[in-house]
N, C-alpha and C positions, 0 to 999 in steps of 0.2 A: 345440543348445540355446542360446537367447539369454536374456540377462538384461535385463529392461526397466529402464532407468535414467533417472531424472528428471535432465535436464541442468542444472537450477538448484536450489540448496538452498532449503529451505522458507522461510527467514527472511533478512532483511537482516543483514549483519554489523554488529558494533559500530561499525566505522569508517564504514560507510555511514550508519548512524543518526546518528552524530555530525556527519557532513557535512550531512545534512538538517536537523538541529537548528540548525546554524550558518547555513545558507542561509535558513531560515525564522525566524531570530531567536528561537527557542524559543517561538514563538507559533502558536496554532491558525490555520490558513489557510482555514477554512470561510468561503465567501462569504456575506455577510448579504443580498445583493441578487442577483437572478437576471439582472440586466442586465450584458452585457459592455460594456466601455468603459474609458476611462482611469482611472476610480475603482475598478475591480475590486480592485486590490491594496490600497487603503486601506479598503475596506468589507469587512473580514474580522472574524471573531470576536475575535482578538487575545488570548484567554486563554492561559494557559500550556499549551503543547502537550505531551502525554505520549506519543502513539502515532504512529508512522510508518505511514501508511496507503498501501496500494497502490491507486491510482485504478482501474486495471484489475487485478483480483485475480490472484494468482500462478497459481492453478489454471486460470483462464480463459485466461491468456496461454499457458500450457504446452499446454493441450488445444486451444485454438482457433487461435491464430496462431503458436504455437511461437517465441516471442521471450522474451528475458530480461526478467522483470518488475521486476528490481531496478536501475532506472535513475533518474536524478534527474528525468526527465520523467514518470515514473509513480509517484513517491513524493511525499507531502506530509505535513506535520505537522498533527495534529488533537488537540484536547482529547478527553478520554474521552467526554464527552457527545455530541459530534458524530460520533465514531467509532462509537458505539453507534447513533446515528441512521441511519447508513449500513448498519450490520450489525445490525438489531434481532433477528435470529434467535439471536444469541449470548446475549442476555439470558435468553431462555427456556431455552436449553440449560444455562446456568450455574445457573439456578434449579433445574432438574430434577436437576442433579448434586448440588447442596447438599441436596436432599431425598431423596437416596438412589439416583438412577439413575446408576450408575457408567459407563454406556455413552452418556450423553446427548451428549457432545462427539463421539464417534465416529459416532453416528447423525446428528448435525448435518452433519459433513463428508461423510458418505456421501450425504445428501440434497442437499447443495450440488453434489456431482459429478454426481448424477443430473440435476439441473436443467441444469447446463452441457452435459451430453451431449445434452439435448433442446433446446439452443439458447436456454435461458432464463437470465437473470442471477439470482443469488441475493442480490444486494445492491441497495440503493436507488440507482438510477442518476440520480436527479434532478440531482445536482450534478457529475456526471462531466465534462461539457464545461467548466464554469468551473474545476474543480479542475485539469484538464489545462492550461488556459490559465495559471492561477496558477503551477503547477509550471514551465511553460516560461518564463514571464517572470522568476520568481524565480531559476531556474537561469541564464538568460542574464545577468541583472543581477549575480548572485553571481560568475560567471566573469569578467565584465568588471571588477568591483571587485577580485577576487582571482584573477588569471589563473594563478598557480602552484598553486592549490588544486584539483587535479583530483579528480573523483569516483572513489572506490576500487572499481572494478569487480572482480568475482570473478576470481580466477586459478584455473585448473583444479586446481592442487595444493591449494588451500584446500578444494575440495569433495572431492577424492579422497584427501586426506590423504597425498600423496606428491609427490615431485618429478616434474614432467612436462616 
């Protein structure tokens, strides 16, 4: 009898989020232009960033390519508006929950998993390519400027709650 175990925790740790906030200078990194080039990093929203966004969502990485979704190259800081723009389905689920549907969020996550299993993204993918490029450039610049500030990757003991 085997136990199916998710190899990566659901969310980023507080230390990982703090690292991304510092790397992205507490500003939303959503590109305002769809053109790649030298001005990509300066043509961003720039509002206060509240949400650490997985460019390639955790469930997609775990189900599809079996990689750690919590890396600096897959995380970017977004303001709430732009995060909801990428995940518009969450707005409807939250509204349904407010109006009494206690299972709205569970149904949302089940629907997302069904889409993934059929090879379909559940998020708006229009900005993925530029967000990946921004995360890569920001990470490289940050590590060049602060070489001793390494990204706090998970240690197995954090997930399993014991010394490994």
